[in-house]
N, C-alpha and C positions, 0 to 999 in steps of 0.2 A: 288377699281375693288378688288372685293372678291376669296377672297384666301379660296382652298379650305384644307383637313386637306388631309394628304392622310394614305395611312395605315397605310405606320412603328411609322409616330409622334401618332399612339396614343401609350400616354408611360406606360398606366396602365392594357386599352382593348390589346395590345400583343402578354404581356410575355404569356397574362395564355393564347388565343386562336391559340399560336403560337411555345408552353413551349410544352415541354414534358406528360405523361399523372399523372406524376407520379408531378411536375409544378402546377399542374390542384387542383389537390388534395391536393396538399400543400397550395393555396392560395384556397380553399376553407375552411375548417380544419382551420384554420389565420379565414378569414373572417367569421367565426361562432364562433373561443373565442370574438372576439371583440368583438361580437351579446348581443353573453350572459356573459360578464362579464360586456357592458353598460346594456344590464335592470337586470344582480342584482345588480351595482349598482343603479341607478334609484330608486328601488323596497327598498333600505334601510334605507333609512322612519321611524323610529317604526314610529308603528298606535298613534296616537292622541282619548284618552277615554273618551266617551263619559260622559258628563254632568252628574251627576247628578240631579233627577227631585227633586224640591223643598217639602215640606211634601202640602204644601194646593193642586202642581200641579197634588196629589199623590191623597186628599181630590177629586179634582173635577173629574181626572176620576173614580173615583171607583162610583161617586154619578151618572155618568152617569153611568156606568155599569148596579145602582140596577136600574136604573130606565127606564132603555134596560130589562131588567129580569121581572120585575112587568105588563112591557105594552108586554111581553110577551110571561107571564102567564096567564094575561087579556085576549089575545087575540084566547088561547089554553081553555080558560075555555065556552069561544059562541061556540065557533062550535063545544064542547062532551056537552052530550048526559048529563045529573047529572042518576045520581044510580043509581039505587030503592032496 
């Protein structure tokens, strides 16, 4: 047999819904504090430092950059007519 919950048995919602305006405001402030503290504790970890790139990674990245730069210069040179 299914038992339905009476309105008086909502032990969490009942004081909020039937309380005074001050009680409702108190519950709202309390919930705000709880959410704020939980969010601050969740973000309390120190950020991890990014690993430094090795010299070979730096060299390969710079080589790729200069190759791309040379290619761009060649492409721009083809589009422009030589000045006399």
